[in-house]
FIKOLZA-1660 file (N, C-alpha, C; in steps of 0.1 Angstrom, whole numbers, plus 5000, padded with zeros to 4 digits):
% residues 131
   i   px   py   pz ch aa at
   1 9217 7226 8597  A  X  N
   1 9214 7238 8585  A  X CA
   1 9200 7245 8581  A  X  C
   2 9200 7257 8585  A  X  N
   2 9191 7266 8582  A  X CA
   2 9185 7266 8570  A  X  C
   3 9170 7266 8571  A  X  N
   3 9165 7264 8560  A  X CA
   3 9163 7278 8551  A  X  C
   4 9168 7274 8539  A  X  N
   4 9170 7291 8529  A  X CA
   4 9155 7296 8531  A  X  C
   5 9156 7311 8534  A  X  N
   5 9163 7321 8533  A  X CA
   5 9171 7323 8547  A  X  C
   6 9161 7313 8557  A  X  N
   6 9168 7317 8570  A  X CA
   6 9156 7324 8579  A  X  C
   7 9158 7320 8592  A  X  N
   7 9149 7329 8603  A  X CA
   7 9154 7348 8602  A  X  C
   8 9167 7349 8602  A  X  N
   8 9169 7362 8601  A  X CA
   8 9170 7372 8591  A  X  C
   9 9166 7366 8580  A  X  N
   9 9162 7372 8564  A  X CA
   9 9152 7375 8565  A  X  C
  10 9140 7364 8571  A  X  N
  10 9127 7366 8569  A  X CA
  10 9124 7380 8580  A  X  C
  11 9126 7374 8594  A  X  N
  11 9128 7387 8600  A  X CA
  11 9129 7402 8594  A  X  C
  12 9140 7402 8589  A  X  N
  12 9144 7418 8581  A  X CA
  12 9134 7421 8569  A  X  C
  13 9132 7409 8563  A  X  N
  13 9120 7413 8555  A  X CA
  13 9104 7414 8559  A  X  C
  14 9103 7411 8572  A  X  N
  14 9090 7416 8580  A  X CA
  14 9089 7428 8581  A  X  C
  15 9105 7432 8587  A  X  N
  15 9106 7445 8592  A  X CA
  15 9103 7457 8584  A  X  C
  16 9106 7452 8572  A  X  N
  16 9109 7462 8558  A  X CA
  16 9096 7459 8552  A  X  C
  17 9088 7454 8551  A  X  N
  17 9073 7451 8547  A  X CA
  17 9066 7461 8554  A  X  C
  18 9067 7457 8568  A  X  N
  18 9058 7467 8579  A  X CA
  18 9061 7482 8580  A  X  C
  19 9075 7484 8576  A  X  N
  19 9076 7498 8578  A  X CA
  19 9077 7505 8563  A  X  C
  20 9072 7500 8551  A  X  N
  20 9071 7504 8542  A  X CA
  20 9059 7513 8542  A  X  C
  21 9063 7526 8536  A  X  N
  21 9051 7537 8534  A  X CA
  21 9041 7537 8523  A  X  C
  22 9047 7526 8514  A  X  N
  22 9037 7526 8502  A  X CA
  22 9028 7515 8505  A  X  C
  23 9032 7505 8510  A  X  N
  23 9020 7497 8518  A  X CA
  23 9011 7500 8524  A  X  C
  24 9016 7508 8530  A  X  N
  24 9004 7517 8544  A  X CA
  24 8994 7524 8538  A  X  C
  25 8995 7528 8523  A  X  N
  25 8987 7531 8514  A  X CA
  25 8981 7523 8505  A  X  C
  26 8986 7512 8503  A  X  N
  26 8980 7506 8492  A  X CA
  26 8975 7488 8501  A  X  C
  27 8977 7486 8512  A  X  N
  27 8977 7474 8517  A  X CA
  27 8968 7473 8526  A  X  C
  28 8959 7480 8526  A  X  N
  28 8941 7484 8535  A  X CA
  28 8936 7471 8530  A  X  C
  29 8933 7465 8520  A  X  N
  29 8926 7454 8519  A  X CA
  29 8935 7443 8514  A  X  C
  30 8947 7442 8520  A  X  N
  30 8956 7432 8517  A  X CA
  30 8956 7421 8528  A  X  C
  31 8948 7412 8530  A  X  N
  31 8944 7406 8544  A  X CA
  31 8945 7390 8539  A  X  C
  32 8954 7383 8542  A  X  N
  32 8955 7365 8539  A  X CA
  32 8966 7358 8543  A  X  C
  33 8965 7348 8541  A  X  N
  33 8976 7341 8545  A  X CA
  33 8984 7336 8530  A  X  C
  34 8997 7338 8528  A  X  N
  34 9003 7329 8516  A  X CA
  34 9014 7324 8517  A  X  C
  35 9019 7315 8510  A  X  N
  35 9031 7308 8514  A  X CA
  35 9044 7311 8505  A  X  C
  36 9054 7309 8507  A  X  N
  36 9064 7312 8501  A  X CA
  36 9073 7297 8500  A  X  C
  37 9078 7292 8491  A  X  N
  37 9085 7278 8493  A  X CA
  37 9100 7279 8482  A  X  C
  38 9106 7282 8493  A  X  N
  38 9122 7283 8484  A  X CA
  38 9129 7266 8488  A  X  C
  39 9128 7260 8476  A  X  N
  39 9132 7246 8474  A  X CA
  39 9122 7236 8484  A  X  C
  40 9126 7232 8493  A  X  N
  40 9118 7223 8502  A  X CA
  40 9116 7229 8517  A  X  C
  41 9118 7244 8517  A  X  N
  41 9116 7251 8530  A  X CA
  41 9104 7258 8528  A  X  C
  42 9093 7258 8533  A  X  N
  42 9080 7266 8530  A  X CA
  42 9074 7274 8541  A  X  C
  43 9072 7281 8539  A  X  N
  43 9068 7295 8549  A  X CA
  43 9053 7297 8548  A  X  C
  44 9048 7305 8561  A  X  N
  44 9033 7308 8555  A  X CA
  44 9032 7324 8561  A  X  C
  45 9030 7332 8554  A  X  N
  45 9032 7347 8556  A  X CA
  45 9016 7348 8561  A  X  C
  46 9014 7352 8573  A  X  N
  46 9000 7358 8574  A  X CA
  46 8999 7373 8575  A  X  C
  47 8995 7382 8567  A  X  N
  47 8988 7395 8564  A  X CA
  47 8978 7394 8566  A  X  C
  48 8977 7412 8573  A  X  N
  48 8965 7418 8575  A  X CA
  48 8972 7434 8574  A  X  C
  49 8962 7436 8565  A  X  N
  49 8961 7452 8560  A  X CA
  49 8975 7453 8556  A  X  C
  50 8980 7446 8548  A  X  N
  50 8995 7447 8539  A  X CA
  50 9006 7450 8548  A  X  C
  51 9002 7444 8563  A  X  N
  51 9015 7441 8571  A  X CA
  51 9015 7426 8576  A  X  C
  52 9032 7421 8578  A  X  N
  52 9028 7406 8579  A  X CA
  52 9030 7404 8596  A  X  C
  53 9018 7399 8597  A  X  N
  53 9017 7399 8612  A  X CA
  53 9025 7382 8619  A  X  C
  54 9028 7376 8614  A  X  N
  54 9031 7363 8612  A  X CA
  54 9040 7353 8603  A  X  C
  55 9050 7347 8607  A  X  N
  55 9056 7340 8596  A  X CA
  55 9057 7327 8602  A  X  C
  56 9056 7314 8598  A  X  N
  56 9056 7303 8603  A  X CA
  56 9057 7292 8590  A  X  C
  57 9063 7279 8596  A  X  N
  57 9063 7268 8591  A  X CA
  57 9048 7264 8590  A  X  C
  58 9043 7260 8578  A  X  N
  58 9027 7259 8580  A  X CA
  58 9030 7242 8583  A  X  C
  59 9019 7240 8590  A  X  N
  59 9011 7229 8595  A  X CA
  59 8998 7223 8585  A  X  C
  60 8995 7214 8589  A  X  N
  60 8979 7206 8582  A  X CA
  60 8970 7218 8583  A  X  C
  61 8966 7222 8594  A  X  N
  61 8957 7236 8597  A  X CA
  61 8956 7247 8594  A  X  C
  62 8972 7248 8585  A  X  N
  62 8977 7265 8582  A  X CA
  62 8970 7263 8567  A  X  C
  63 8960 7272 8567  A  X  N
  63 8953 7277 8554  A  X CA
  63 8960 7287 8545  A  X  C
  64 8967 7281 8532  A  X  N
  64 8971 7293 8526  A  X CA
  64 8965 7292 8512  A  X  C
  65 8959 7306 8508  A  X  N
  65 8952 7303 8497  A  X CA
  65 8959 7305 8483  A  X  C
  66 8970 7308 8485  A  X  N
  66 8980 7308 8474  A  X CA
  66 8992 7307 8477  A  X  C
  67 9001 7307 8468  A  X  N
  67 9015 7307 8474  A  X CA
  67 9024 7304 8460  A  X  C
  68 9037 7310 8465  A  X  N
  68 9050 7311 8455  A  X CA
  68 9060 7297 8457  A  X  C
  69 9059 7290 8445  A  X  N
  69 9072 7281 8450  A  X CA
  69 9081 7278 8436  A  X  C
  70 9094 7277 8440  A  X  N
  70 9105 7278 8431  A  X CA
  70 9116 7269 8438  A  X  C
  71 9128 7264 8433  A  X  N
  71 9141 7260 8434  A  X CA
  71 9147 7273 8443  A  X  C
  72 9154 7270 8449  A  X  N
  72 9162 7276 8457  A  X CA
  72 9171 7288 8448  A  X  C
  73 9178 7280 8439  A  X  N
  73 9185 7287 8425  A  X CA
  73 9176 7297 8419  A  X  C
  74 9162 7296 8414  A  X  N
  74 9154 7306 8413  A  X CA
  74 9154 7320 8422  A  X  C
  75 9152 7318 8438  A  X  N
  75 9148 7325 8443  A  X CA
  75 9168 7332 8445  A  X  C
  76 9175 7326 8443  A  X  N
  76 9187 7333 8442  A  X CA
  76 9190 7342 8436  A  X  C
  77 9183 7339 8422  A  X  N
  77 9184 7348 8408  A  X CA
  77 9178 7358 8413  A  X  C
  78 9166 7357 8416  A  X  N
  78 9156 7371 8419  A  X CA
  78 9161 7379 8431  A  X  C
  79 9166 7374 8438  A  X  N
  79 9172 7379 8449  A  X CA
  79 9185 7385 8446  A  X  C
  80 9193 7388 8433  A  X  N
  80 9206 7392 8434  A  X CA
  80 9205 7408 8429  A  X  C
  81 9215 7415 8434  A  X  N
  81 9212 7431 8434  A  X CA
  81 9211 7434 8417  A  X  C
  82 9214 7425 8408  A  X  N
  82 9212 7429 8395  A  X CA
  82 9207 7415 8387  A  X  C
  83 9196 7410 8389  A  X  N
  83 9192 7400 8381  A  X CA
  83 9194 7399 8368  A  X  C
  84 9193 7384 8363  A  X  N
  84 9195 7379 8350  A  X CA
  84 9181 7386 8346  A  X  C
  85 9178 7387 8332  A  X  N
  85 9169 7387 8323  A  X CA
  85 9156 7380 8331  A  X  C
  86 9143 7383 8330  A  X  N
  86 9130 7377 8334  A  X CA
  86 9131 7371 8348  A  X  C
  87 9144 7376 8357  A  X  N
  87 9140 7375 8373  A  X CA
  87 9138 7388 8380  A  X  C
  88 9140 7398 8374  A  X  N
  88 9139 7409 8379  A  X CA
  88 9123 7413 8384  A  X  C
  89 9115 7405 8379  A  X  N
  89 9101 7411 8385  A  X CA
  89 9094 7395 8386  A  X  C
  90 9086 7396 8397  A  X  N
  90 9077 7383 8395  A  X CA
  90 9067 7380 8388  A  X  C
  91 9058 7391 8382  A  X  N
  91 9051 7390 8372  A  X CA
  91 9060 7379 8361  A  X  C
  92 9071 7389 8357  A  X  N
  92 9082 7380 8346  A  X CA
  92 9085 7367 8352  A  X  C
  93 9086 7363 8361  A  X  N
  93 9090 7350 8363  A  X CA
  93 9078 7341 8362  A  X  C
  94 9064 7346 8367  A  X  N
  94 9053 7336 8367  A  X CA
  94 9052 7332 8351  A  X  C
  95 9056 7346 8341  A  X  N
  95 9051 7343 8327  A  X CA
  95 9062 7331 8322  A  X  C
  96 9073 7335 8325  A  X  N
  96 9085 7329 8314  A  X CA
  96 9096 7319 8322  A  X  C
  97 9095 7323 8337  A  X  N
  97 9104 7307 8344  A  X CA
  97 9093 7298 8347  A  X  C
  98 9093 7285 8340  A  X  N
  98 9084 7275 8341  A  X CA
  98 9088 7272 8359  A  X  C
  99 9101 7270 8367  A  X  N
  99 9101 7269 8379  A  X CA
  99 9094 7278 8387  A  X  C
 100 9093 7284 8384  A  X  N
 100 9086 7295 8397  A  X CA
 100 9069 7297 8397  A  X  C
 101 9064 7289 8400  A  X  N
 101 9049 7288 8402  A  X CA
 101 9040 7293 8409  A  X  C
 102 9030 7299 8411  A  X  N
 102 9017 7303 8416  A  X CA
 102 9007 7291 8416  A  X  C
 103 9009 7286 8429  A  X  N
 103 8998 7275 8436  A  X CA
 103 8986 7280 8440  A  X  C
 104 8978 7274 8443  A  X  N
 104 8964 7276 8447  A  X CA
 104 8956 7287 8440  A  X  C
 105 8949 7295 8447  A  X  N
 105 8937 7303 8441  A  X CA
 105 8949 7316 8435  A  X  C
 106 8945 7315 8421  A  X  N
 106 8954 7325 8412  A  X CA
 106 8947 7338 8417  A  X  C
 107 8928 7339 8416  A  X  N
 107 8920 7348 8418  A  X CA
 107 8924 7357 8432  A  X  C
 108 8927 7350 8442  A  X  N
 108 8930 7357 8455  A  X CA
 108 8942 7365 8454  A  X  C
 109 8953 7359 8445  A  X  N
 109 8961 7365 8447  A  X CA
 109 8958 7379 8438  A  X  C
 110 8957 7375 8425  A  X  N
 110 8956 7387 8417  A  X CA
 110 8947 7399 8419  A  X  C
 111 8939 7395 8433  A  X  N
 111 8929 7406 8436  A  X CA
 111 8939 7412 8447  A  X  C
 112 8950 7409 8450  A  X  N
 112 8958 7415 8458  A  X CA
 112 8973 7419 8446  A  X  C
 113 8971 7420 8437  A  X  N
 113 8985 7420 8429  A  X CA
 113 8995 7433 8432  A  X  C
 114 8986 7442 8436  A  X  N
 114 8991 7458 8439  A  X CA
 114 9003 7455 8451  A  X  C
 115 8994 7452 8458  A  X  N
 115 9000 7450 8475  A  X CA
 115 9013 7440 8473  A  X  C
 116 9007 7430 8466  A  X  N
 116 9017 7418 8468  A  X CA
 116 9030 7420 8455  A  X  C
 117 9026 7427 8446  A  X  N
 117 9037 7431 8438  A  X CA
 117 9045 7441 8447  A  X  C
 118 9041 7445 8453  A  X  N
 118 9050 7458 8461  A  X CA
 118 9054 7449 8470  A  X  C
 119 9051 7436 8480  A  X  N
 119 9058 7430 8487  A  X CA
 119 9069 7421 8479  A  X  C
 120 9070 7420 8470  A  X  N
 120 9078 7409 8462  A  X CA
 120 9090 7419 8460  A  X  C
 121 9087 7432 8454  A  X  N
 121 9097 7442 8452  A  X CA
 121 9105 7443 8464  A  X  C
 122 9099 7448 8475  A  X  N
 122 9105 7446 8491  A  X CA
 122 9113 7434 8494  A  X  C
 123 9111 7423 8485  A  X  N
 123 9119 7407 8488  A  X CA
 123 9133 7415 8482  A  X  C
 124 9130 7417 8470  A  X  N
 124 9142 7420 8463  A  X CA
 124 9151 7431 8471  A  X  C
 125 9145 7440 8474  A  X  N
 125 9151 7452 8478  A  X CA
 125 9160 7444 8491  A  X  C
 126 9154 7438 8498  A  X  N
 126 9164 7432 8512  A  X CA
 126 9172 7424 8510  A  X  C
 127 9175 7419 8495  A  X  N
 127 9189 7413 8492  A  X CA
 127 9192 7401 8498  A  X  C
 128 9199 7395 8494  A  X  N
 128 9201 7380 8491  A  X CA
 128 9202 7376 8504  A  X  C
 129 9198 7363 8510  A  X  N
 129 9200 7357 8526  A  X CA
 129 9214 7356 8525  A  X  C
 130 9223 7355 8534  A  X  N
 130 9235 7347 8539  A  X CA
 130 9235 7332 8538  A  X  C
 131 9224 7327 8538  A  X  N
 131 9225 7313 8541  A  X CA
 131 9225 7305 8528  A  X  C
% end
């Protein structure tokens, strides 16, 4: 069984992020590694100047200053073409969906809030994985 959202979806997401003209403008200072956890599947996204340069399954030596964790059911709602109320934006989810959690150093996340928000919007635009 493939871990949700799966390698093909992650590759498509990475391609869309790296080709986004808005991130080319606002992503210059967005350089970090952050985690995305979909249920039991955890990924570390290494970002340099607003571009995803690597996506790995984190190991003990993979430092992720912050990350977002939620059950697969929450991610599925977020990735719907027409999500239910509160699932349309990751900031709304952080404030009102208790299962959607910002882990780690929230200061690092918020210092990069504009570029991070754009990356999460691109995630929604990428659509739901087939997995």
